[in-house]
C-alpha positions as CSV (number, residue, x, y, z in Angstrom):
1,X,-4.6,-6.5,-16.2
2,X,-6.5,-4.8,-18.9
3,X,-9.7,-3.1,-17.9
4,X,-10.0,-5.2,-14.7
5,X,-9.6,-3.3,-11.5
6,X,-7.0,-5.5,-9.8
7,X,-8.1,-4.6,-6.2
8,X,-11.4,-6.4,-6.9
9,X,-9.8,-9.6,-8.1
10,X,-10.7,-12.5,-5.9
11,X,-8.2,-14.3,-3.6
12,X,-9.6,-17.1,-1.4
13,X,-13.1,-16.1,-2.4
14,X,-12.7,-12.4,-1.4
15,X,-11.6,-9.3,-3.2
16,X,-8.0,-8.3,-2.7
17,X,-9.1,-4.9,-1.3
18,X,-11.2,-6.6,1.4
19,X,-8.1,-8.1,3.0
20,X,-6.3,-4.8,3.4
21,X,-9.5,-3.1,4.7
22,X,-10.1,-5.9,7.2
23,X,-6.6,-5.6,8.7
24,X,-6.9,-1.8,8.9
25,X,-10.4,-2.1,10.5
26,X,-8.9,-4.3,13.2
27,X,-5.9,-2.1,14.0
28,X,-6.5,-0.2,17.2
29,X,-4.4,2.8,16.0
30,X,-6.5,3.3,12.9
31,X,-9.6,5.4,13.4
32,X,-10.6,6.5,10.0
33,X,-10.3,4.9,6.5
34,X,-10.9,6.4,3.1
35,X,-11.3,4.0,0.2
36,X,-10.2,5.4,-3.1
37,X,-11.2,3.5,-6.3
38,X,-12.2,4.1,-9.9
39,X,-15.4,6.0,-10.7
40,X,-16.9,2.9,-12.3
41,X,-16.4,0.8,-9.1
42,X,-17.8,3.2,-6.5
43,X,-21.1,1.4,-6.1
44,X,-19.3,-2.0,-5.8
45,X,-16.9,-0.6,-3.2
46,X,-19.7,1.0,-1.1
47,X,-21.6,-2.3,-1.1
48,X,-18.5,-4.2,0.0
49,X,-18.0,-1.8,2.9
50,X,-21.6,-2.1,4.0
51,X,-21.8,-5.9,3.7
52,X,-18.6,-6.5,5.7
53,X,-19.2,-4.1,8.6
54,X,-16.2,-1.9,7.8
55,X,-17.3,0.8,10.2
56,X,-14.0,2.8,10.1
57,X,-14.5,3.5,6.4
58,X,-15.8,7.1,6.5
59,X,-15.7,7.8,2.7
60,X,-15.5,5.9,-0.6
61,X,-14.3,8.3,-3.3
62,X,-13.2,8.2,-6.9
63,X,-9.5,8.4,-7.7
64,X,-7.6,10.5,-10.2
65,X,-5.7,9.9,-13.4
66,X,-2.4,9.2,-11.6
67,X,-1.6,7.3,-8.4
68,X,-0.6,10.6,-6.6
69,X,-3.9,12.2,-7.8
70,X,-5.8,9.4,-6.1
71,X,-3.9,9.8,-2.9
72,X,-4.5,13.5,-2.9
73,X,-8.3,12.9,-3.3
74,X,-8.1,10.5,-0.4
75,X,-6.3,13.1,1.7
76,X,-8.9,15.7,0.9
77,X,-11.7,13.3,2.0
78,X,-10.0,12.2,5.2
79,X,-11.2,13.4,8.6
80,X,-9.0,15.4,11.0
81,X,-6.0,13.3,12.0
82,X,-2.3,13.7,12.7
83,X,-1.0,10.6,10.8
84,X,-1.8,9.1,7.5
85,X,-1.3,5.5,6.4
86,X,-1.2,5.0,2.6
87,X,-2.0,1.4,1.7
88,X,-2.1,-0.1,-1.7
89,X,-5.3,-2.2,-2.1
90,X,-3.5,-4.6,-4.4
91,X,-1.3,-5.7,-1.5
92,X,-3.5,-8.2,0.2
93,X,-1.0,-9.5,2.8
94,X,-0.6,-6.5,5.0
95,X,-0.2,-7.5,8.7
96,X,-1.3,-5.6,11.8
97,X,2.1,-5.6,13.3
98,X,3.6,-4.0,10.2
99,X,1.0,-1.2,10.4
100,X,1.7,-0.6,14.1
101,X,5.5,-0.7,13.6
102,X,5.1,1.8,10.8
103,X,3.2,4.2,13.0
104,X,5.9,3.8,15.7
105,X,8.7,4.7,13.3
106,X,6.8,7.6,11.7
107,X,6.2,9.2,15.1
108,X,10.0,9.3,15.5
109,X,10.8,10.7,12.0
110,X,7.6,12.1,10.4
111,X,7.7,9.6,7.5
112,X,8.3,5.9,7.4
113,X,7.9,3.2,4.7
114,X,7.7,-0.6,4.7
115,X,10.6,-2.1,2.8
116,X,12.6,-5.3,2.3
117,X,16.2,-5.7,1.2
118,X,16.8,-6.6,-2.4
119,X,17.7,-10.2,-2.9
120,X,18.3,-10.4,-6.7
121,X,21.3,-9.0,-8.5
122,X,20.4,-5.6,-10.1
123,X,21.9,-4.4,-13.4
124,X,21.5,-1.3,-15.5
125,X,21.4,-1.6,-19.3
126,X,21.5,0.6,-22.3
127,X,18.8,1.0,-24.9
128,X,20.0,-2.0,-26.8
129,X,19.8,-4.2,-23.7
130,X,23.5,-4.4,-23.0
131,X,24.7,-4.4,-19.4
132,X,26.1,-1.0,-18.3
133,X,26.8,-1.8,-14.7
134,X,26.0,-4.2,-11.8
135,X,24.7,-2.4,-8.8
136,X,25.8,-3.7,-5.4
137,X,22.8,-5.0,-3.4
138,X,24.0,-3.5,-0.2
139,X,21.8,-0.6,0.7
140,X,19.2,-1.4,-1.9
141,X,15.6,-1.9,-0.7
142,X,12.2,-2.7,-2.3
143,X,9.6,-0.3,-0.9
144,X,6.1,-1.5,-0.1
145,X,3.1,-0.2,1.7
146,X,2.0,0.8,4.3
147,X,3.7,4.2,4.0
148,X,3.1,6.4,7.0
149,X,3.4,10.2,7.2
150,X,2.6,13.1,9.4
151,X,-0.4,14.5,7.6
152,X,0.9,18.0,7.2
153,X,4.1,16.7,5.5
154,X,2.2,14.6,3.0
155,X,-0.1,17.4,2.2
156,X,2.9,19.7,1.7
157,X,4.5,17.2,-0.6
158,X,1.3,16.9,-2.7
159,X,1.0,20.6,-2.9
160,X,4.7,21.2,-4.0
161,X,5.5,18.1,-6.2
162,X,3.6,18.0,-9.5
163,X,5.8,15.7,-11.6
164,X,5.1,11.9,-11.8
165,X,6.4,9.8,-8.9
166,X,5.9,6.1,-8.1
167,X,5.1,6.4,-4.4
168,X,4.3,9.0,-1.7
169,X,7.7,8.5,-0.1
170,X,9.3,9.9,-3.3
171,X,7.1,13.0,-3.0
172,X,8.1,13.5,0.6
173,X,11.8,13.0,-0.2
174,X,11.5,15.8,-2.8
175,X,10.6,18.4,-0.2
176,X,13.7,17.5,1.8
177,X,12.2,15.1,4.4
178,X,14.2,12.0,5.4
179,X,12.1,8.9,5.1
180,X,12.8,6.0,7.5
181,X,12.6,2.4,6.2
182,X,11.1,-0.2,8.5
183,X,10.7,-4.0,8.1
184,X,8.1,-5.0,5.6
185,X,7.6,-8.6,4.5
186,X,8.6,-10.6,1.4
187,X,5.1,-12.0,1.4
188,X,3.6,-8.5,1.2
189,X,3.5,-8.6,-2.6
190,X,1.6,-6.3,-5.0
191,X,-0.7,-8.0,-7.5
192,X,0.2,-6.0,-10.6
193,X,0.3,-8.4,-13.5
194,X,-1.5,-11.7,-14.3
195,X,1.6,-13.6,-13.3
196,X,1.3,-12.2,-9.7
197,X,-2.0,-13.8,-9.0
198,X,-0.8,-17.5,-8.8
199,X,2.0,-16.3,-6.5
200,X,-0.5,-14.5,-4.3
201,X,-2.7,-17.7,-4.2
202,X,0.4,-19.7,-3.1
203,X,1.1,-17.2,-0.3
204,X,-2.5,-17.2,0.7
205,X,-2.5,-21.0,1.0
206,X,0.7,-21.0,3.0
207,X,-0.6,-18.4,5.4
208,X,-3.9,-20.1,5.8
209,X,-2.2,-23.4,6.6
210,X,-0.1,-21.7,9.2
211,X,-3.1,-20.4,11.1
212,X,-4.0,-22.3,14.2
213,X,-7.2,-24.5,14.0
214,X,-10.2,-23.3,15.8
215,X,-11.1,-25.1,19.0
216,X,-14.0,-27.6,18.6
């Protein structure tokens, strides 16, 4: 989305990141939150935290060049804890039960990642765009966040894996740890491109309409 920091795009009148932060703030199992953002947005992020009473946010820090660099900076700023939840701020539809279920699964295995089964047909292609193969959907999953890890495992992965990866689960896999998938949600989308925002707005309206009305 160009120079726009997507986590500060508005959805329903609030920044995307506020929705994730509010859910984590409300989760009983979450005791400490580190918000990682770009250097240019630090002031905005700190104001957001202060104005919305996000008392579990202990640190707001600048990220790095790569996604994994930003996670590493967040790890370094985190207070003492046994478990780490990595949540993408551009996923505004995280739900408390997904967070809690992720922690439950991670306690059994050391590493657990939200995911949903692939629905579409997946094909591989050559450089000219010709189909090489059709991959059976059985066993294919789309990974999401939250991703939950024993802290020492995640720190080890960040210390030992230096090449580019697309998520923290991939780093943990590289050090030989089996990562457990747990049920995410198809509504738990990531706002990455301009085309994603209208989809997010539709999901937001649908979820808002499903909420029970407050008693008079």
